[in-house]
Z-matrix of the N, CA and C atoms (Angstrom, degrees):
N
C 1 1.448
C 2 1.527 1 109.09
N 3 1.299 2 116.87 1 145.10
C 4 1.457 3 123.15 2 175.04
C 5 1.528 4 107.14 3 -96.41
N 6 1.322 5 115.77 4 118.90
C 7 1.465 6 119.45 5 -177.26
C 8 1.524 7 110.31 6 -104.87
N 9 1.311 8 115.65 7 153.31
C 10 1.463 9 123.04 8 175.91
C 11 1.523 10 106.45 9 -106.63
N 12 1.327 11 115.37 10 119.76
C 13 1.465 12 120.50 11 -174.61
C 14 1.520 13 111.34 12 -81.33
N 15 1.314 14 115.74 13 125.20
C 16 1.461 15 121.29 14 171.73
C 17 1.533 16 107.94 15 -81.56
N 18 1.303 17 116.03 16 160.55
C 19 1.461 18 121.63 17 -179.23
C 20 1.521 19 111.82 18 -54.34
N 21 1.337 20 117.41 19 -42.10
C 22 1.459 21 118.85 20 -176.29
C 23 1.527 22 112.05 21 -64.61
N 24 1.318 23 118.68 22 -31.00
C 25 1.459 24 120.85 23 175.04
C 26 1.531 25 109.51 24 -66.47
N 27 1.335 26 116.74 25 -43.55
C 28 1.467 27 120.84 26 -179.95
C 29 1.527 28 110.95 27 -63.50
N 30 1.324 29 116.70 28 -41.60
C 31 1.468 30 120.47 29 179.59
C 32 1.526 31 110.12 30 -65.72
N 33 1.339 32 117.12 31 -42.10
C 34 1.467 33 120.08 32 178.75
C 35 1.522 34 110.91 33 -58.97
N 36 1.324 35 117.31 34 -34.62
C 37 1.457 36 120.93 35 179.38
C 38 1.521 37 111.90 36 -74.81
N 39 1.317 38 116.92 37 -25.67
C 40 1.470 39 121.30 38 -175.37
C 41 1.526 40 113.02 39 -88.92
N 42 1.322 41 117.33 40 -28.27
C 43 1.464 42 120.49 41 -177.40
C 44 1.525 43 109.08 42 -123.65
N 45 1.300 44 115.72 43 160.58
C 46 1.463 45 119.63 44 -177.18
C 47 1.530 46 110.30 45 -119.24
N 48 1.326 47 115.85 46 48.52
C 49 1.456 48 118.71 47 -179.49
C 50 1.528 49 112.38 48 -89.27
N 51 1.339 50 116.54 49 -12.82
C 52 1.454 51 121.04 50 176.97
C 53 1.528 52 107.34 51 -141.53
N 54 1.331 53 117.02 52 87.82
C 55 1.471 54 120.80 53 -176.00
C 56 1.524 55 114.18 54 -54.37
N 57 1.326 56 116.73 55 -35.54
C 58 1.473 57 120.08 56 179.75
C 59 1.526 58 110.60 57 -64.00
N 60 1.327 59 116.71 58 -49.61
C 61 1.463 60 119.75 59 179.97
C 62 1.532 61 111.13 60 -67.65
N 63 1.328 62 116.61 61 -34.90
C 64 1.464 63 118.88 62 177.67
C 65 1.530 64 110.01 63 -62.03
N 66 1.315 65 116.67 64 -41.81
C 67 1.467 66 120.93 65 177.83
C 68 1.531 67 111.07 66 -62.22
N 69 1.318 68 116.41 67 -45.81
C 70 1.468 69 120.71 68 179.56
C 71 1.536 70 109.89 69 -60.70
N 72 1.328 71 116.93 70 -42.67
C 73 1.465 72 120.91 71 178.62
C 74 1.525 73 110.68 72 -62.85
N 75 1.322 74 116.75 73 -43.78
C 76 1.466 75 120.89 74 -179.93
C 77 1.523 76 111.22 75 -62.15
N 78 1.320 77 117.38 76 -40.47
C 79 1.464 78 121.15 77 178.47
C 80 1.529 79 109.77 78 -64.58
N 81 1.327 80 117.36 79 -44.92
C 82 1.469 81 120.94 80 179.72
C 83 1.531 82 110.55 81 -59.31
N 84 1.322 83 116.46 82 -43.01
C 85 1.467 84 120.84 83 -179.58
C 86 1.524 85 110.42 84 -67.99
N 87 1.315 86 116.90 85 -43.79
C 88 1.472 87 121.45 86 -178.35
C 89 1.521 88 111.79 87 -64.42
N 90 1.316 89 116.57 88 -39.45
C 91 1.464 90 120.63 89 -177.33
C 92 1.528 91 113.23 90 -79.37
N 93 1.326 92 118.76 91 -16.71
C 94 1.457 93 121.69 92 -177.06
C 95 1.524 94 111.52 93 -75.91
N 96 1.314 95 114.79 94 144.38
C 97 1.462 96 120.29 95 172.33
C 98 1.522 97 109.45 96 -65.82
N 99 1.338 98 115.12 97 -41.49
C 100 1.457 99 121.57 98 177.93
C 101 1.518 100 108.44 99 -148.93
N 102 1.337 101 115.24 100 147.82
C 103 1.458 102 122.05 101 176.46
C 104 1.522 103 106.44 102 -117.27
N 105 1.305 104 115.79 103 109.34
C 106 1.463 105 121.63 104 -177.38
C 107 1.523 106 107.74 105 -88.29
N 108 1.347 107 115.50 106 123.89
C 109 1.464 108 121.29 107 -179.19
C 110 1.529 109 107.87 108 -117.23
N 111 1.315 110 116.12 109 113.33
C 112 1.464 111 120.57 110 -178.87
C 113 1.525 112 111.09 111 -77.92
N 114 1.318 113 115.69 112 160.10
C 115 1.465 114 120.90 113 175.80
C 116 1.519 115 110.42 114 -60.48
N 117 1.326 116 116.20 115 -39.58
C 118 1.467 117 120.22 116 -178.84
C 119 1.522 118 111.39 117 -62.91
N 120 1.319 119 116.09 118 -44.34
C 121 1.466 120 119.74 119 179.59
C 122 1.526 121 110.50 120 -62.99
N 123 1.329 122 117.12 121 -38.68
C 124 1.466 123 120.37 122 177.45
C 125 1.522 124 111.54 123 -63.17
N 126 1.321 125 116.13 124 -45.46
C 127 1.467 126 119.52 125 179.62
C 128 1.523 127 111.05 126 -62.01
N 129 1.329 128 116.98 127 -42.35
C 130 1.464 129 120.28 128 177.09
C 131 1.522 130 110.68 129 -63.69
N 132 1.339 131 116.81 130 -41.78
C 133 1.457 132 120.54 131 -179.84
C 134 1.524 133 110.21 132 -59.56
N 135 1.314 134 116.65 133 -46.77
C 136 1.463 135 120.14 134 -179.66
C 137 1.524 136 109.94 135 -61.92
N 138 1.315 137 117.57 136 -43.13
C 139 1.463 138 120.83 137 179.36
C 140 1.537 139 110.00 138 -59.93
N 141 1.322 140 117.24 139 -46.81
C 142 1.470 141 121.07 140 -179.45
C 143 1.531 142 110.43 141 -62.70
N 144 1.334 143 116.84 142 -45.38
C 145 1.465 144 119.53 143 -179.15
C 146 1.527 145 112.01 144 -62.59
N 147 1.338 146 116.64 145 -39.58
C 148 1.467 147 120.44 146 -177.46
C 149 1.534 148 111.72 147 -77.94
N 150 1.334 149 117.11 148 -44.67
C 151 1.457 150 120.84 149 -173.12
C 152 1.527 151 113.64 150 -85.67
N 153 1.304 152 116.76 151 -43.68
C 154 1.471 153 120.05 152 -175.56
C 155 1.523 154 112.42 153 -88.34
N 156 1.320 155 116.62 154 -42.04
C 157 1.466 156 120.50 155 -177.06
C 158 1.527 157 112.56 156 -97.29
N 159 1.334 158 116.22 157 -5.38
C 160 1.476 159 122.55 158 176.11
C 161 1.533 160 112.70 159 57.06
N 162 1.331 161 116.96 160 34.30
C 163 1.456 162 119.86 161 175.75
C 164 1.529 163 109.54 162 -71.00
N 165 1.299 164 116.13 163 146.78
C 166 1.459 165 121.33 164 177.09
C 167 1.528 166 109.48 165 -71.20
N 168 1.327 167 115.43 166 169.49
C 169 1.464 168 119.68 167 175.94
C 170 1.529 169 110.34 168 -59.34
N 171 1.324 170 116.61 169 -43.04
C 172 1.459 171 120.84 170 -179.56
C 173 1.521 172 112.03 171 -64.95
N 174 1.333 173 117.24 172 -42.68
C 175 1.464 174 120.62 173 178.54
C 176 1.530 175 110.47 174 -64.29
N 177 1.316 176 116.02 175 -39.76
C 178 1.464 177 120.59 176 179.37
C 179 1.523 178 110.36 177 -66.20
N 180 1.323 179 116.72 178 -44.95
C 181 1.468 180 120.55 179 177.18
C 182 1.523 181 110.01 180 -60.51
N 183 1.329 182 116.78 181 -39.48
C 184 1.458 183 120.82 182 177.92
C 185 1.524 184 112.16 183 -60.79
N 186 1.323 185 116.46 184 -40.09
C 187 1.466 186 120.48 185 178.28
C 188 1.525 187 110.73 186 -63.91
N 189 1.325 188 116.81 187 -38.00
C 190 1.470 189 120.65 188 178.67
C 191 1.528 190 109.83 189 -68.48
N 192 1.323 191 116.94 190 -44.14
C 193 1.468 192 119.99 191 178.58
C 194 1.531 193 111.10 192 -61.26
N 195 1.328 194 116.18 193 -40.12
C 196 1.468 195 120.44 194 178.49
C 197 1.527 196 110.07 195 -63.13
N 198 1.324 197 116.90 196 -43.38
C 199 1.459 198 121.79 197 179.58
C 200 1.526 199 110.94 198 -62.16
N 201 1.321 200 116.84 199 -47.26
C 202 1.463 201 118.73 200 -177.29
C 203 1.525 202 111.70 201 -72.49
N 204 1.322 203 117.77 202 -11.99
C 205 1.451 204 121.43 203 176.40
C 206 1.520 205 113.95 204 -82.90
N 207 1.311 206 117.90 205 -7.95
C 208 1.465 207 121.91 206 178.41
C 209 1.533 208 107.80 207 -77.29
N 210 1.317 209 115.90 208 126.08
C 211 1.468 210 121.93 209 -169.96
C 212 1.527 211 114.68 210 -56.05
N 213 1.318 212 118.60 211 -38.11
C 214 1.460 213 120.12 212 -174.50
C 215 1.533 214 113.46 213 -95.32
N 216 1.329 215 117.37 214 9.38
C 217 1.466 216 120.59 215 178.23
C 218 1.522 217 109.31 216 -83.08
N 219 1.325 218 115.36 217 129.32
C 220 1.460 219 122.74 218 177.39
C 221 1.518 220 107.05 219 -108.74
N 222 1.334 221 114.57 220 119.14
C 223 1.457 222 120.63 221 -171.81
C 224 1.524 223 108.54 222 -144.23
N 225 1.310 224 117.41 223 151.86
C 226 1.465 225 121.35 224 177.07
C 227 1.527 226 107.22 225 -80.51
N 228 1.319 227 116.17 226 93.52
C 229 1.464 228 121.03 227 -174.18
C 230 1.522 229 112.95 228 -61.74
N 231 1.317 230 118.57 229 -35.83
C 232 1.463 231 120.50 230 179.25
C 233 1.533 232 110.35 231 -65.70
N 234 1.325 233 117.46 232 -40.83
C 235 1.465 234 120.96 233 177.54
C 236 1.523 235 110.25 234 -66.09
N 237 1.322 236 116.82 235 -40.00
C 238 1.464 237 120.79 236 178.52
C 239 1.518 238 110.14 237 -64.18
N 240 1.327 239 117.22 238 -43.42
C 241 1.466 240 120.52 239 178.11
C 242 1.522 241 110.95 240 -59.01
N 243 1.328 242 116.88 241 -43.10
C 244 1.460 243 120.85 242 179.08
C 245 1.527 244 111.11 243 -65.82
N 246 1.316 245 116.90 244 -41.28
C 247 1.461 246 120.92 245 177.53
C 248 1.511 247 112.24 246 -64.55
N 249 1.325 248 116.87 247 -42.37
C 250 1.469 249 120.59 248 178.50
C 251 1.523 250 111.35 249 -65.47
N 252 1.325 251 116.70 250 -39.49
C 253 1.466 252 119.97 251 178.40
C 254 1.521 253 110.39 252 -62.36
N 255 1.319 254 117.46 253 -41.42
C 256 1.465 255 121.02 254 177.62
C 257 1.522 256 110.40 255 -65.18
N 258 1.321 257 116.92 256 -44.71
C 259 1.466 258 121.94 257 179.57
C 260 1.526 259 110.63 258 -59.42
N 261 1.320 260 116.18 259 -45.96
C 262 1.466 261 120.83 260 -179.05
C 263 1.532 262 112.20 261 -68.54
N 264 1.341 263 116.80 262 -23.84
C 265 1.465 264 120.97 263 179.20
C 266 1.527 265 112.05 264 -88.33
N 267 1.332 266 117.31 265 1.61
C 268 1.452 267 120.57 266 176.34
C 269 1.516 268 115.31 267 101.22
N 270 1.311 269 117.55 268 0.28
C 271 1.468 270 121.02 269 178.44
C 272 1.527 271 108.85 270 -98.13
N 273 1.315 272 115.82 271 -174.00
C 274 1.454 273 120.98 272 177.44
C 275 1.527 274 110.18 273 -84.86
N 276 1.313 275 116.57 274 145.28
C 277 1.458 276 122.51 275 175.67
C 278 1.527 277 109.83 276 -52.50
N 279 1.331 278 115.90 277 -44.24
C 280 1.469 279 120.32 278 -177.16
C 281 1.525 280 111.93 279 -61.20
N 282 1.335 281 118.38 280 -32.40
C 283 1.466 282 120.06 281 179.14
C 284 1.528 283 110.68 282 -60.65
N 285 1.312 284 116.42 283 -42.56
C 286 1.459 285 120.36 284 178.20
C 287 1.516 286 112.35 285 -65.60
N 288 1.328 287 116.31 286 -40.53
C 289 1.462 288 120.71 287 179.02
C 290 1.530 289 109.91 288 -66.87
N 291 1.322 290 117.17 289 -41.96
C 292 1.464 291 121.23 290 179.06
C 293 1.530 292 110.22 291 -62.05
N 294 1.325 293 116.67 292 -45.29
C 295 1.468 294 120.34 293 179.50
C 296 1.524 295 110.81 294 -62.95
N 297 1.329 296 116.92 295 -43.21
C 298 1.464 297 120.55 296 178.52
C 299 1.524 298 111.06 297 -60.23
N 300 1.320 299 116.39 298 -51.24
C 301 1.461 300 119.93 299 -177.80
C 302 1.520 301 111.38 300 -64.67
N 303 1.328 302 116.63 301 -37.70
C 304 1.457 303 119.92 302 177.47
C 305 1.518 304 112.04 303 -61.18
N 306 1.332 305 116.68 304 -41.91
C 307 1.468 306 120.17 305 176.96
C 308 1.522 307 110.62 306 -66.17
N 309 1.318 308 115.88 307 -41.28
C 310 1.461 309 121.02 308 179.25
C 311 1.536 310 110.97 309 -59.62
N 312 1.330 311 115.57 310 -34.05
C 313 1.467 312 120.83 311 179.74
C 314 1.532 313 112.78 312 -85.11
N 315 1.332 314 117.04 313 -1.17
C 316 1.466 315 120.26 314 175.38
C 317 1.514 316 115.19 315 111.64
N 318 1.319 317 117.75 316 -0.27
C 319 1.465 318 120.27 317 179.12
C 320 1.526 319 111.33 318 -69.17
N 321 1.307 320 115.57 319 153.72
C 322 1.463 321 120.62 320 -177.04
C 323 1.516 322 113.99 321 -115.13
N 324 1.335 323 117.32 322 -23.34
C 325 1.458 324 120.05 323 -176.02
C 326 1.521 325 109.39 324 -144.15
N 327 1.324 326 115.57 325 130.73
C 328 1.459 327 122.10 326 175.36
C 329 1.517 328 107.06 327 -83.21
N 330 1.317 329 118.18 328 128.38
C 331 1.460 330 121.73 329 177.56
C 332 1.516 331 109.20 330 -124.49
N 333 1.341 332 115.30 331 139.83
C 334 1.459 333 119.52 332 -175.24
C 335 1.522 334 110.08 333 -162.49
N 336 1.316 335 115.22 334 161.22
C 337 1.457 336 122.14 335 170.32
C 338 1.539 337 110.45 336 -90.41
N 339 1.317 338 116.75 337 -4.05
C 340 1.459 339 123.59 338 -176.34
C 341 1.528 340 110.56 339 -88.04
N 342 1.332 341 115.76 340 105.60
C 343 1.477 342 120.97 341 -178.16
C 344 1.523 343 112.75 342 -59.21
N 345 1.323 344 116.21 343 -42.64
C 346 1.467 345 120.04 344 -179.06
C 347 1.531 346 111.03 345 -62.07
N 348 1.311 347 116.53 346 -42.94
C 349 1.462 348 120.47 347 -178.98
C 350 1.521 349 110.75 348 -63.74
N 351 1.316 350 116.59 349 -47.56
C 352 1.467 351 120.70 350 -179.08
C 353 1.531 352 110.03 351 -62.27
N 354 1.323 353 117.30 352 -45.90
C 355 1.462 354 120.59 353 -179.65
C 356 1.525 355 111.19 354 -62.57
N 357 1.324 356 117.05 355 -42.50
C 358 1.464 357 120.83 356 -179.21
C 359 1.522 358 111.20 357 -64.33
N 360 1.312 359 117.10 358 -42.50
C 361 1.460 360 120.17 359 -178.83
C 362 1.526 361 110.97 360 -70.49
N 363 1.323 362 117.24 361 -38.80
C 364 1.464 363 119.99 362 175.99
C 365 1.524 364 110.74 363 -62.24
N 366 1.317 365 116.04 364 -38.51
C 367 1.462 366 121.65 365 178.85
C 368 1.531 367 110.70 366 -61.29
N 369 1.308 368 116.40 367 -29.31
C 370 1.464 369 121.92 368 178.96
C 371 1.537 370 111.93 369 -85.63
N 372 1.331 371 116.56 370 -0.23
C 373 1.455 372 120.73 371 179.47
C 374 1.508 373 114.43 372 88.30
N 375 1.314 374 117.14 373 11.56
C 376 1.454 375 120.57 374 178.94
C 377 1.529 376 109.75 375 -90.38
N 378 1.313 377 115.18 376 150.99
C 379 1.453 378 120.15 377 177.35
C 380 1.523 379 108.18 378 -78.60
N 381 1.332 380 115.27 379 121.41
C 382 1.463 381 120.73 380 -177.92
C 383 1.519 382 109.17 381 -144.85
N 384 1.321 383 116.16 382 148.53
C 385 1.463 384 120.69 383 -178.31
C 386 1.513 385 109.69 384 -136.58
N 387 1.339 386 114.02 385 132.85
C 388 1.453 387 121.15 386 176.55
C 389 1.518 388 109.23 387 -85.64
N 390 1.320 389 116.36 388 127.16
C 391 1.457 390 121.74 389 175.80
C 392 1.520 391 108.38 390 -88.55
N 393 1.302 392 115.98 391 136.03
C 394 1.467 393 118.84 392 -178.72
C 395 1.509 394 110.75 393 -127.34
């Protein structure tokens, strides 16, 4: 069966605060033909790891790399790369994913009131504008 991973399954796999649920999540992933991970679930996972579990940017990136290293996980690698680049540049993972998806849908310029997001995306060579 191809399963769609909810954020809580992804978080259970990334942290070990509930060994029982982590085991159940691991079994579900192992037994699945494919584990579909949406961009939204990834963004929520990163938010939970950073805000609730206080993981560092590096620890959070490590959790994403570990997830994408699982053979049966189906993930939008280009969106993940953009999110990781934003995260590593000091912005939010979601900012990179939003910019990627916006370009994919035909957008030409990322606009935001978020200075960190605009600076991070500009650093990556993307067209971005700070609204003031």
